[in-house]
RONUTOR-20694 format. One line per 2 residues: for each residue z, y, x of C-alpha. Coordinates in nm, 3 decimals, always signed. Layout:
N
Z,Y,X  ...
//
This chain:
358
+12.682,+10.695,+0.965  +12.322,+10.775,+1.054
+12.270,+11.099,+1.320  +11.911,+11.252,+1.310
+11.974,+11.413,+1.639  +12.037,+11.085,+1.802
+11.781,+10.870,+1.970  +11.740,+10.556,+1.712
+11.829,+10.302,+1.954  +12.115,+10.062,+1.963
+12.143,+10.048,+2.378  +12.120,+10.419,+2.491
+11.929,+10.281,+2.810  +11.653,+10.177,+2.601
+11.340,+10.423,+2.580  +11.198,+10.479,+2.243
+10.843,+10.368,+2.225  +10.653,+10.647,+2.060
+10.266,+10.580,+1.976  +10.065,+10.913,+1.940
+9.704,+10.917,+1.762  +9.491,+11.229,+1.652
+9.247,+11.257,+1.428  +9.019,+11.586,+1.424
+8.913,+11.682,+1.085  +8.752,+11.993,+1.161
+8.698,+12.286,+1.378  +8.754,+12.600,+1.219
+8.705,+12.901,+1.511  +8.627,+12.907,+1.857
+8.745,+13.245,+1.993  +8.595,+13.362,+2.314
+8.767,+13.681,+2.369  +9.121,+13.523,+2.291
+9.038,+13.218,+2.457  +9.177,+13.003,+2.173
+9.049,+12.686,+1.972  +9.147,+12.637,+1.583
+9.120,+12.287,+1.427  +9.279,+12.117,+1.142
+9.429,+11.795,+1.270  +9.643,+11.493,+1.153
+9.900,+11.326,+1.400  +9.998,+10.989,+1.386
+10.338,+10.903,+1.510  +10.442,+10.531,+1.500
+10.802,+10.442,+1.654  +11.070,+10.193,+1.570
+11.423,+10.316,+1.423  +11.665,+10.033,+1.509
+11.892,+10.170,+1.247  +11.663,+10.175,+0.966
+11.611,+9.785,+0.911  +11.693,+9.550,+0.603
+11.623,+9.196,+0.510  +11.434,+9.093,+0.183
+11.762,+8.912,+0.007  +11.918,+9.256,-0.031
+11.628,+9.438,-0.176  +11.486,+9.219,-0.437
+11.315,+9.465,-0.725  +11.217,+9.189,-1.022
+10.990,+8.934,-0.863  +10.879,+9.132,-0.588
+11.027,+9.241,-0.248  +11.030,+9.567,-0.089
+10.885,+9.579,+0.281  +10.885,+9.964,+0.298
+11.005,+10.289,+0.159  +10.938,+10.648,+0.190
+11.213,+10.907,+0.314  +11.203,+11.286,+0.375
+11.142,+11.370,+0.736  +11.467,+11.570,+0.736
+11.653,+11.269,+0.679  +11.565,+11.056,+1.010
+11.536,+11.117,+1.378  +11.172,+11.244,+1.471
+11.029,+11.248,+1.813  +11.003,+11.602,+1.971
+10.630,+11.565,+2.065  +10.516,+11.918,+2.089
+10.182,+12.082,+2.179  +10.221,+12.256,+2.529
+9.932,+12.479,+2.508  +9.998,+12.553,+2.111
+9.953,+12.953,+2.034  +10.021,+12.878,+1.643
+10.106,+12.588,+1.426  +10.069,+12.576,+1.041
+10.150,+12.273,+0.830  +9.917,+12.169,+0.563
+10.165,+11.959,+0.365  +10.383,+12.084,+0.100
+10.630,+11.789,+0.117  +10.655,+11.572,+0.472
+10.721,+11.194,+0.434  +10.733,+10.914,+0.636
+10.700,+10.545,+0.570  +10.978,+10.305,+0.673
+10.927,+9.945,+0.714  +11.188,+9.648,+0.674
+11.179,+9.587,+1.069  +11.268,+9.967,+1.151
+10.892,+10.030,+1.210  +10.829,+10.423,+1.112
+10.462,+10.560,+1.052  +10.457,+10.956,+1.035
+10.119,+11.149,+0.984  +10.168,+11.536,+0.925
+9.865,+11.759,+0.911  +9.850,+12.060,+1.096
+9.617,+12.392,+1.157  +9.668,+12.420,+1.481
+9.542,+12.712,+1.727  +9.553,+12.606,+2.101
+9.483,+12.825,+2.407  +9.158,+12.698,+2.601
+8.979,+12.803,+2.900  +8.666,+12.984,+2.855
+8.356,+12.989,+3.079  +8.080,+13.213,+2.955
+7.837,+13.187,+3.243  +7.564,+12.991,+3.042
+7.624,+13.140,+2.724  +7.469,+13.082,+2.490
+7.362,+12.759,+2.656  +7.738,+12.683,+2.712
+7.955,+12.397,+2.702  +8.348,+12.413,+2.665
+8.620,+12.193,+2.724  +8.947,+12.261,+2.571
+9.284,+12.062,+2.638  +9.531,+11.977,+2.415
+9.860,+11.867,+2.602  +10.115,+11.671,+2.376
+10.444,+11.556,+2.543  +10.827,+11.550,+2.458
+10.985,+11.901,+2.477  +11.338,+11.742,+2.571
+11.308,+11.377,+2.655  +11.174,+11.242,+3.004
+10.993,+10.902,+3.037  +11.321,+10.695,+3.043
+11.403,+10.792,+2.722  +11.106,+10.828,+2.503
+10.819,+10.624,+2.646  +10.465,+10.796,+2.496
+10.165,+10.583,+2.457  +9.838,+10.668,+2.300
+9.711,+10.483,+1.976  +9.349,+10.486,+2.086
+9.237,+10.481,+2.465  +8.898,+10.626,+2.371
+9.038,+10.991,+2.270  +9.100,+11.096,+1.904
+8.995,+10.967,+1.574  +8.645,+11.133,+1.458
+8.582,+10.912,+1.165  +8.648,+11.195,+0.898
+8.526,+11.504,+1.138  +8.342,+11.759,+0.959
+8.023,+11.919,+1.131  +8.060,+12.286,+1.265
+7.762,+12.514,+1.196  +7.808,+12.679,+1.551
+7.930,+12.391,+1.785  +7.815,+12.049,+1.862
+8.137,+11.817,+1.919  +8.012,+11.600,+2.229
+8.363,+11.391,+2.310  +8.725,+11.385,+2.259
+8.831,+11.196,+2.534  +9.221,+11.127,+2.582
+9.458,+11.072,+2.890  +9.822,+10.937,+2.933
+9.952,+11.114,+3.226  +10.253,+11.068,+3.420
+10.417,+11.340,+3.586  +10.689,+11.364,+3.868
+10.863,+11.689,+3.962  +11.030,+11.746,+4.253
+11.341,+11.891,+4.098  +11.409,+11.554,+3.897
+11.360,+11.218,+3.950  +11.258,+11.079,+3.647
+10.885,+11.085,+3.531  +10.744,+11.274,+3.225
+10.461,+11.157,+3.001  +10.205,+11.371,+2.845
+9.885,+11.300,+2.640  +9.600,+11.525,+2.710
+9.286,+11.506,+2.468  +8.983,+11.695,+2.591
+8.756,+11.855,+2.337  +8.410,+11.921,+2.490
+8.199,+12.147,+2.268  +7.856,+12.258,+2.337
+7.733,+12.561,+2.125  +7.424,+12.522,+1.924
+7.126,+12.749,+2.031  +6.876,+12.742,+1.736
+7.002,+13.069,+1.593  +6.973,+13.242,+1.927
+6.629,+13.125,+1.995  +6.500,+13.258,+1.650
+6.737,+13.587,+1.648  +6.761,+13.679,+2.023
+6.546,+13.526,+2.258  +6.210,+13.506,+2.101
+6.188,+13.814,+1.972  +6.293,+13.966,+2.300
+6.065,+13.818,+2.478  +5.747,+13.886,+2.226
+5.864,+14.264,+2.243  +5.903,+14.292,+2.591
+5.541,+14.112,+2.620  +5.429,+14.383,+2.350
+5.546,+14.650,+2.619  +5.352,+14.452,+2.903
+5.052,+14.458,+2.696  +5.051,+14.832,+2.622
+4.923,+14.865,+2.978  +4.593,+14.780,+2.829
+4.563,+15.087,+2.681  +4.381,+15.352,+2.874
+4.612,+15.612,+3.052  +4.356,+15.853,+2.924
+4.468,+15.817,+2.571  +4.848,+15.865,+2.644
+5.007,+15.884,+2.291  +4.925,+15.552,+2.156
+5.063,+15.355,+2.489  +5.383,+15.614,+2.476
+5.433,+15.522,+2.130  +5.433,+15.138,+2.175
+5.644,+15.159,+2.461  +5.915,+15.388,+2.240
+5.881,+15.130,+1.940  +5.929,+14.851,+2.169
+6.246,+14.997,+2.306  +6.400,+15.067,+1.954
+6.286,+14.698,+1.843  +6.485,+14.566,+2.129
+6.793,+14.753,+2.055  +6.819,+14.610,+1.710
+6.747,+14.274,+1.836  +7.054,+14.250,+2.079
+7.377,+14.082,+1.927  +7.701,+14.229,+1.985
+7.997,+14.137,+2.192  +7.773,+13.958,+2.464
+7.993,+13.866,+2.741  +7.924,+14.088,+3.034
+7.857,+13.784,+3.264  +7.638,+13.524,+3.085
+7.291,+13.415,+3.082  +7.219,+13.621,+2.773
+7.300,+13.919,+2.937  +7.082,+13.859,+3.243
+6.796,+13.764,+3.046  +6.834,+14.074,+2.811
+6.891,+14.280,+3.126  +6.562,+14.178,+3.272
+6.364,+14.259,+2.967  +6.531,+14.611,+2.947
+6.452,+14.643,+3.318  +6.103,+14.537,+3.261
+6.029,+14.810,+2.967  +6.175,+15.082,+3.202
+5.947,+14.996,+3.490  +5.637,+14.990,+3.205
+5.760,+15.294,+3.078  +5.793,+15.506,+3.432
+5.472,+15.324,+3.530  +5.287,+15.472,+3.217
+5.451,+15.821,+3.253  +5.290,+15.840,+3.660
+4.970,+15.749,+3.559  +4.925,+15.963,+3.272
+5.079,+16.248,+3.477  +4.836,+16.199,+3.759
+4.505,+16.154,+3.549  +4.585,+16.463,+3.361
+4.328,+16.687,+3.390  +4.511,+17.031,+3.442
+4.699,+16.826,+3.728  +4.369,+16.706,+3.912
+4.178,+17.035,+3.912  +4.461,+17.164,+4.082
+4.395,+17.128,+4.466  +4.682,+16.907,+4.549
+4.743,+16.642,+4.830  +4.786,+16.407,+4.545
+4.446,+16.470,+4.442  +4.290,+16.395,+4.748
+4.485,+16.056,+4.784  +4.350,+15.982,+4.444
+3.991,+16.046,+4.543  +4.015,+15.850,+4.846
+4.175,+15.537,+4.700  +3.926,+15.537,+4.427
+3.651,+15.561,+4.712  +3.769,+15.258,+4.922
+3.830,+15.023,+4.606  +3.479,+15.106,+4.463
+3.269,+15.147,+4.742  +3.096,+14.820,+4.685
+2.967,+14.917,+4.364  +2.869,+15.271,+4.402
+2.693,+15.489,+4.669  +2.954,+15.627,+4.900
+2.755,+15.922,+4.965  +2.780,+16.036,+4.618
+3.050,+16.275,+4.496  +3.290,+16.148,+4.242
+3.352,+16.344,+3.909  +3.685,+16.417,+3.802
+3.632,+16.209,+3.483  +3.529,+15.939,+3.716
+3.838,+15.967,+3.927  +4.071,+15.984,+3.627
+3.952,+15.672,+3.451  +3.900,+15.462,+3.796
+4.231,+15.545,+3.909  +4.391,+15.465,+3.582
+4.201,+15.150,+3.524  +4.315,+15.027,+3.902
+4.662,+15.127,+3.833  +4.695,+14.981,+3.504
+4.518,+14.620,+3.638  +4.756,+14.589,+3.931
+5.058,+14.723,+3.727  +4.969,+14.472,+3.457
+4.956,+14.145,+3.690  +5.283,+14.261,+3.894
+5.496,+14.310,+3.584  +5.362,+14.010,+3.406
+5.479,+13.817,+3.710  +5.804,+13.974,+3.725
+5.825,+13.895,+3.363  +5.767,+13.488,+3.418
+6.012,+13.517,+3.707  +6.269,+13.706,+3.581
+6.395,+13.649,+3.226  +6.189,+13.347,+3.176
+6.301,+13.211,+3.518  +6.643,+13.290,+3.436
+6.641,+13.128,+3.141  +6.507,+12.792,+3.278
+6.822,+12.744,+3.488  +7.001,+12.701,+3.123
+7.164,+12.360,+3.148  +6.988,+12.260,+2.790
+6.759,+12.450,+2.567  +6.795,+12.347,+2.211
+7.087,+12.211,+1.992  +7.067,+12.223,+1.632
//
C-alpha cells in the first residue's frame, strides 16, 4: 500500500525534485525590539509522486476524462520544507488539500501567517532600510534525496501584494544555496528570500522633525529679546522645552539618527537657557552696583567694542553698560548657536541615506 512517510520514488537512489515558490500577500508588522517580521505568505510546492499516476481509460466519467483529483494532505507524502528562522507559524486554511494530476504531478499551496527572526539595524532610524531573510530548506533530507528548486529565479511573487502603511517594499530576491558541511559528504540545499524594506518617513517629518526644528529655532530667536527684560525670554525658553518634550515619540532607539538629532535640539536649548541665565544675572542692576571684578571686566569689554562709536574719555553709565553688554553678548551667542543649529541637527540629518518615502 501507499506509505505517507516514504519518499514517492520507485528507485530509492532517485531524488525527489521539489519546486518552491513564495507569494507575499502582505506585511503585518515589523517588531524592532523583538527583531521579527510578521507577514502573510502563500507557499507553492510542486513535485512528482510516482505512486499517484493513472491512465484515462480507467477514469472515464460520462463523456469526459479526469485529469486531476483533490486529496487531503494527510493522505499523501509531503516534502518537509521548513522555514529555518521561523518564530511562529499559523495556518490560514481550515482544510488543506493538494491537486494531483494523472502523471503524478502534485501542487500544494498552503497559506500561513509567519513570524520570522530578522536582524535589525536602527542606525539610520527613521530613514532606515531593513533586510530580512527567509531561509527555506528540508529538515531531514539532503540534496541527494530531495532536490530543491526555485519556481521563480527573481524571488517572491508580488502580484497580489497589499501595500503597507509603514514600510515600502523594495525587493524580494531569492537565491538557491548549496551548503557542504564538514561532518557530511552530501550537499544540503536551501532557498533564501531576502525582503528589503524601507521605512516611510512622511509621518516622522510631520510629527517629529519639523516641529522639533521649529521649536529649537524659536528658542534661538528668543535671544533677540533684550536681556534687560528677562521674563519674556525665560518664558519662551521654558515653553519651548515643554513643547519639545511632547513632540518626542516613545520607544526611540538609543543608537539612531533620530536620537542624535533630538539630542542636538536639547543641547542647543540648554545652551540658550544657560546663556540667558548668565546674561540676565550679569546685567542685573543690583549685581552691577557691587564693586566686583566682573563689573570691571564687563565695563572694559564694552569700552573696547564701542570705542569706535563713542568718546573713550566719557564714563559709561550703568544703564549703558547693561544695554551694550547684553546686546553684544546676545548677538554673538545668536550667531554662534545658529551656526551650531545648522551644523548639528541639520548636519546630522543631511547624512541620512534618503529623506522622503511616502
